[in-house]
C-alpha positions in Angstrom: -66.8 -38.7 24.6 -63.4 -40.2 24.6 -61.4 -41.2 21.3 -58.3 -43.2 21.8 -55.6 -43.1 19.2 -52.3 -45.5 19.6 -49.2 -45.4 17.7 -45.8 -47.2 18.7 -43.5 -44.4 18.9 -44.8 -40.5 18.8 -42.3 -38.4 16.4 -42.6 -35.1 15.6 -45.2 -36.0 13.0 -47.3 -38.2 15.0 -47.7 -35.1 17.6 -48.5 -32.6 15.2 -51.5 -34.8 14.2 -52.9 -35.5 17.5 -52.6 -32.4 18.8 -54.6 -31.5 15.8 -56.9 -33.8 16.5 -57.0 -33.1 20.2 -57.9 -29.2 19.0 -61.2 -30.2 17.0 -62.4 -33.0 19.6 -62.4 -30.2 22.6 -64.2 -28.0 19.9 -66.9 -30.5 20.1 -66.4 -30.9 24.2 -64.8 -34.4 23.3 -61.6 -35.5 24.3 -58.5 -37.5 23.3 -56.3 -40.1 24.5 -53.1 -41.1 22.8 -51.3 -44.1 23.7 -47.7 -44.7 22.7 -46.5 -48.1 23.1 -42.4 -47.3 24.3 -40.9 -44.1 24.4 -38.0 -45.0 22.8 -37.4 -46.7 19.0 -34.2 -47.7 17.5 -35.7 -47.9 13.6 -36.4 -43.9 14.1 -34.5 -42.3 16.6 -36.2 -39.0 17.2 -35.5 -36.7 19.3 -37.8 -37.0 22.6 -40.2 -34.1 22.9 -41.7 -33.3 26.2 -44.0 -30.5 26.5 -47.7 -30.3 27.9 -50.2 -31.6 25.5 -54.0 -30.5 24.4 -54.5 -34.5 25.3 -53.8 -37.3 28.0 -50.4 -39.1 26.8 -50.0 -42.5 28.2 -47.1 -44.5 27.4 -47.3 -48.1 28.0 -43.7 -48.9 28.4 -41.6 -46.2 29.8 -37.7 -46.3 29.4 -38.2 -49.1 26.6 -37.4 -49.5 23.1 -40.6 -50.5 20.9 -38.1 -53.5 19.2 -37.6 -54.5 22.7 -40.9 -55.3 23.8 -42.0 -58.6 23.5 -45.6 -58.7 21.4 -47.3 -61.0 24.3 -46.5 -57.9 27.1 -47.6 -55.2 24.2 -50.8 -56.9 23.7 -51.8 -57.0 27.3 -50.5 -53.7 28.2 -52.7 -52.0 25.5 -55.8 -54.1 27.0 -55.4 -53.0 30.5 -55.1 -49.4 29.1 -58.3 -49.5 27.6 -59.8 -51.6 30.0 -58.7 -48.3 32.4 -59.4 -45.6 30.4 -62.9 -47.1 28.6 -62.8 -44.9 25.2 -66.0 -44.8 23.4 -63.9 -45.1 20.1 -60.3 -46.6 19.2 -58.0 -46.0 16.5 -55.1 -48.6 16.0 -52.6 -48.6 12.9 -52.4 -51.5 10.8 -53.6 -54.9 11.2 -50.8 -56.7 12.2 -48.9 -55.3 15.0 -49.9 -56.9 18.9 -51.1 -53.4 20.6 -53.2 -52.6 17.1 -55.3 -56.0 17.6 -56.0 -55.8 21.1 -57.1 -52.5 20.6 -59.6 -54.3 17.8 -60.3 -57.1 20.2 -61.4 -54.6 23.1 -63.6 -52.5 20.7 -65.4 -55.3 19.5 -65.6 -56.8 23.0 -66.9 -53.6 24.9 -69.1 -51.9 22.1 -66.4 -49.0 21.1 -66.3 -47.9 17.6 -63.2 -49.1 15.9 -61.1 -47.3 13.5 -58.4 -48.8 11.1 -55.4 -46.4 10.2 -53.7 -47.4 7.6 -51.3 -46.5 4.4 -50.7 -49.6 2.6 -50.8 -50.0 -1.1 -51.4 -52.5 -3.4 -48.4 -52.3 -4.9 -46.3 -51.8 -2.0 -44.9 -55.5 -2.2 -46.0 -59.2 -3.8 -49.2 -60.5 -2.2 -49.4 -64.1 -1.4 -53.0 -65.2 -1.8 -53.2 -66.9 1.9 -51.9 -63.0 3.5 -54.2 -61.4 1.8 -57.0 -63.3 3.4 -56.0 -62.8 6.8 -55.9 -59.4 6.4 -59.2 -59.3 4.6 -60.8 -61.2 7.4 -59.3 -58.3 9.8 -59.8 -55.5 8.2 -63.5 -56.4 7.9 -63.9 -56.4 11.6 -63.1 -52.4 11.6 -66.2 -50.2 11.7 -64.2 -47.6 9.7 -61.2 -46.6 8.2 -58.5 -43.6 8.2 -56.3 -43.7 4.8 -53.8 -41.8 3.1 -54.9 -41.3 -0.4 -56.7 -43.0 -2.9 -54.2 -45.5 -3.5 -54.7 -46.5 0.2 -58.3 -46.2 -0.1 -58.2 -48.7 -3.5 -56.2 -51.7 -1.5 -58.8 -51.2 1.5 -61.7 -51.8 -0.5 -59.5 -54.6 -2.3 -59.8 -55.9 1.2 -63.1 -55.6 2.2 -64.0 -52.6 3.5 -66.6 -50.6 1.7 -65.5 -47.2 0.6 -68.5 -45.2 1.9 -66.8 -45.9 5.4 -62.8 -44.9 4.6 -62.1 -41.1 5.5 -59.0 -39.9 3.8 -56.3 -37.6 5.4 -54.3 -40.2 7.7 -50.6 -38.9 6.5 -49.7 -35.5 7.5 -46.5 -33.7 9.0 -46.4 -30.5 10.6 -46.8 -28.5 7.9 -46.4 -25.3 9.3 -43.4 -25.8 11.1 -41.1 -26.7 8.0 -42.7 -23.6 6.2 -41.5 -21.6 8.9 -38.6 -23.0 9.8 -37.3 -23.3 5.6 -38.2 -19.6 5.4 -36.1 -18.8 8.6 -33.3 -20.6 7.3 -32.8 -18.7 3.9 -33.1 -15.4 5.5 -30.2 -16.4 7.6 -26.5 -15.7 6.2 -24.7 -18.7 7.8 -27.8 -21.4 7.1 -25.5 -23.0 3.8 -22.4 -23.9 6.7 -21.7 -27.0 6.1 -23.3 -27.6 2.8 -22.0 -28.1 -0.6 -21.3 -25.1 -2.5 -23.0 -26.3 -5.7 -27.0 -26.1 -6.0 -27.7 -29.9 -4.9 -30.5 -32.7 -4.7 -31.4 -33.6 -1.5 -33.0 -37.1 -0.6 -34.3 -37.9 3.1 -34.9 -41.3 4.1 -33.5 -44.8 5.7 -30.4 -46.5 4.0 -32.6 -49.6 3.4 -33.4 -51.9 0.1 -36.9 -50.2 -0.4 -35.6 -46.9 -0.7 -33.8 -47.8 -3.8 -30.2 -45.6 -3.3 -28.7 -47.8 -5.2 -30.3 -46.5 -8.5 -30.4 -43.4 -7.4 -26.8 -43.3 -7.0 -26.2 -44.8 -10.6 -28.7 -42.6 -11.5 -26.9 -39.6 -10.7 -23.6 -40.8 -11.8 -25.4 -40.7 -15.4 -26.3 -37.5 -14.9 -22.8 -36.1 -13.9 -21.7 -37.9 -17.0 -23.6 -35.9 -19.3 -22.2 -33.0 -17.8 -24.8 -32.1 -14.9 -23.2 -29.8 -12.1 -25.6 -30.3 -9.4 -24.5 -32.4 -6.4 -26.3 -35.3 -4.3 -27.0 -35.1 -0.7 -28.4 -38.2 1.1 -29.9 -37.6 4.7 -30.3 -40.6 6.8 -28.8 -43.5 8.1 -29.7 -47.6 8.4 -28.5 -51.0 7.5 -27.6 -50.4 3.8 -25.0 -47.6 5.1 -21.8 -49.6 4.0 -23.4 -50.9 0.7 -24.3 -47.3 0.0 -21.1 -45.9 1.3 -19.7 -48.5 -1.6 -22.2 -47.2 -4.5 -20.6 -44.0 -4.0 -17.5 -44.9 -4.0 -17.5 -47.0 -7.2 -20.0 -43.8 -9.1 -17.3 -41.8 -10.1 -18.1 -38.8 -8.5 -18.0 -39.9 -4.9 -16.9 -35.7 -4.0 -20.3 -34.6 -5.2 -22.1 -37.2 -2.8 -23.0 -35.8 0.6 -24.1 -37.9 4.1 -25.0 -35.5 6.9 -26.7 -38.5 8.7 -29.9 -39.0 10.4 -30.8 -34.9 11.3 -33.6 -33.7 13.7 -36.6 -31.9 12.3 -35.1 -28.4 12.4 -31.7 -29.3 10.6 -33.3 -30.9 8.1 -35.7 -28.1 7.3 -31.9 -26.1 6.7 -31.3 -28.5 4.0 -34.7 -28.6 2.3 -35.1 -24.8 2.6 -31.4 -24.6 0.2 -32.3 -27.8 -2.1 -32.4 -27.1 -5.8 -34.7 -30.0 -5.6 -36.1 -33.3 -3.4 -36.0 -36.9 -4.7 -37.5 -39.7 -3.4 -36.1 -42.9 -5.6 -38.5 -45.5 -3.3 -39.2 -48.9 -5.0 -41.8 -49.7 -2.1 -43.1 -46.1 -0.6 -46.8 -46.2 1.3 -46.6 -42.6 1.7 -43.5 -40.5 1.9 -43.7 -38.2 4.5 -40.8 -37.0 4.0 -42.1 -35.6 0.4 -44.7 -33.4 2.9 -41.9 -32.0 4.9 -39.9 -30.8 1.3 -43.0 -29.9 -0.2 -43.8 -27.8 2.7 -40.4 -26.1 2.4 -41.1 -25.4 -1.0 -39.1 -27.2 -2.7 -39.7 -28.6 -5.8 -40.2 -32.7 -6.3 -39.1 -35.3 -7.9 -41.0 -38.5 -6.7 -41.1 -41.9 -7.1 -44.2 -43.2 -8.8 -44.4 -46.2 -6.3 -44.9 -43.4 -3.6 -48.6 -43.2 -2.2 -48.1 -39.8 -2.1 -47.1 -39.0 -5.8 -50.5 -38.9 -6.8 -51.2 -36.2 -4.3 -48.4 -34.0 -3.9 -47.3 -34.3 -7.5 -50.0 -34.1 -10.0 -50.3 -34.0 -13.6 -49.1 -32.2 -16.0 -45.4 -32.4 -15.2 -44.0 -29.2 -13.8 -46.7 -28.3 -11.5 -44.9 -29.1 -8.3 -42.1 -31.3 -10.2 -42.6 -34.7 -11.7 -43.0 -38.4 -10.9 -40.8 -41.4 -12.3 -40.1 -44.8 -12.9 -37.7 -45.6 -9.7 -36.6 -49.2 -11.9 -35.5 -47.3 -15.1 -32.5 -45.3 -14.0 -32.0 -43.8 -17.5 -35.9 -42.2 -16.4 -34.5 -41.1 -13.0 -31.4 -39.3 -14.7 -33.4 -37.6 -17.1 -35.8 -36.3 -14.2 -32.3 -35.0 -12.4 -31.7 -33.6 -16.0 -34.6 -32.1 -16.2 -35.3 -30.2 -13.0 -31.5 -28.9 -13.0 -32.0 -27.5 -16.4 -34.9 -25.1 -15.3 -34.5 -21.9 -14.4 -34.0 -21.0 -10.7 -37.4 -18.4 -10.9 -39.2 -21.7 -12.7 -38.4 -24.1 -9.6 -39.1 -21.8 -7.2 -42.4 -21.4 -8.7 -42.8 -25.2 -8.5 -41.7 -25.3 -4.7 -44.5 -22.8 -4.0 -47.0 -24.8 -5.8 -46.0 -27.7 -3.7 -46.0 -25.7 -0.5 -49.8 -24.7 -1.6 -51.0 -28.2 -2.3 -49.1 -29.7 0.6 -51.0 -27.6 2.8 -54.2 -29.0 2.2 -53.1 -32.6 3.7 -51.4 -31.1 6.9 -52.2 -32.0 10.5 -56.0 -30.3 10.3 -56.7 -32.5 7.2 -56.1 -35.3 9.5 -58.2 -34.5 12.4 -60.8 -34.0 10.1 -60.6 -37.6 8.6 -60.5 -38.6 11.9 -63.7 -37.3 13.1 -65.1 -38.2 10.2 -64.0 -41.9 10.6 -65.4 -42.0 14.1 -69.0 -40.4 12.8 -68.7 -43.5 10.3 -67.7 -45.9 13.0 -70.2 -44.7 15.4 -73.0 -45.3 12.8 -72.0 -48.6 11.9 -71.2 -49.6 15.4 -75.0 -48.7 16.0 -76.4 -50.4 13.2 -74.3 -53.5 14.1 -75.7 -53.5 17.9 -79.5 -53.0 16.9 -79.0 -56.1 14.7 -77.5 -57.9 17.5 -80.0 -57.2 20.0 -82.8 -58.2 17.6 
C-alpha cells in the first residue's frame, strides 16, 4: 500500500514527521511518498536539508520559491504526480491551497482514501458564515482527518467532520533533536557567547501582526519598570520588523531587548537551552510549534491562551510546565513575566523538565501513529462509501 502526503515546503519538523511515518509504514509493509510543492519558500527560509530519506521525496517545482508558483500550475502538477504514482491514500494540508484541493479531487475520483491534515481553531480569527459554509462543504468530502489537539478537533466537528473520524497528533517537531542539542549546548563553556549577561525571556516567531509582539514589548517594559532585571530576546524576522524596532526604541528599555534574527534549528537550540523562560504571546496561533521546541529543550513556558498548543503543553494548574496568559491583557502578560522570573532557578528547572516530558508525548512518533490511525479510519469510510455506490 502507498500512502502519499503533501506539504508546501519541507522544514525540519516536516522531515521529522515524515521520517517517523515512513518507519511506521515500513513496519507494516507499506511505503510513503512525500510531495513537496517547491524546494524554497520566502516566508520560512529554512536551510535546505539534502540527505537520503526513508521515503520517496518528490519535488513538484525544483528551483522555485513557493510564492512564485501560480495556483493553476500547482494544481496541475499535483494531479499529474498523483496520476503517475497512484497512491492508495492521500493526505493534504488544509482545504484552501490548490495542491490540497487537487489532492482531494484526485482521491475522490480514483477511490483513494482521503485525509485532511488541519490545525485551525475556531478562535484563530473572525469567521464569516459564507466562508464557513464553503469550508464545511470541503471538509465533509474528506474521509478522515488528522489534527493537532482538542481545539482543532472541535473546530472540524463544527465544520461537519464527525469526531470519530478525527485522529490527533498532527503538530510535532523533532523532539529528540532539540532535547539533545540543548543539553549539548548547556555543557559547552562557550555556549553563551553573544548572549545577554542577564537572565532572559526568549520569544521565537515571525515578526507579523498576529504574533502580538507590540503588546509583549509593552508588557516587558512594565516588568522592567517595576524592578525586573531579566532581558528579552526576540528571535525571528518578518514584515513588521521596522515597526517592532520602533516599539523597542520607545519602550525605554531598548538596551535590554535583543534581536538575533532568523535562526536555523541548531542555533535556536542554543538560545532555548539558556533561556530563563520561553514566551509566545500570539493573538492568533493555530498551534505554535516553537513551544514544542522550547519544551523539548526543557525551557519553562509562558504561552498565550490563544495558542492551539496551550491546553496540551501548559496544563493546569499554573506552575506545572509554566503558565498561560491573555494575550490582549498587557497587565496579565507583565504579571506572568514577573511571576516566572521571581521563581527560584531549581523551580524553573523542574518546570522545564516537566515541559520536556509532556512534549515528548507529542513528537514525530505521535504524528506517525495519528496518520496511520486516520488512514485506517479513511479506508473504512472509503470502503463504506464505495459499497453504497455499488448497490
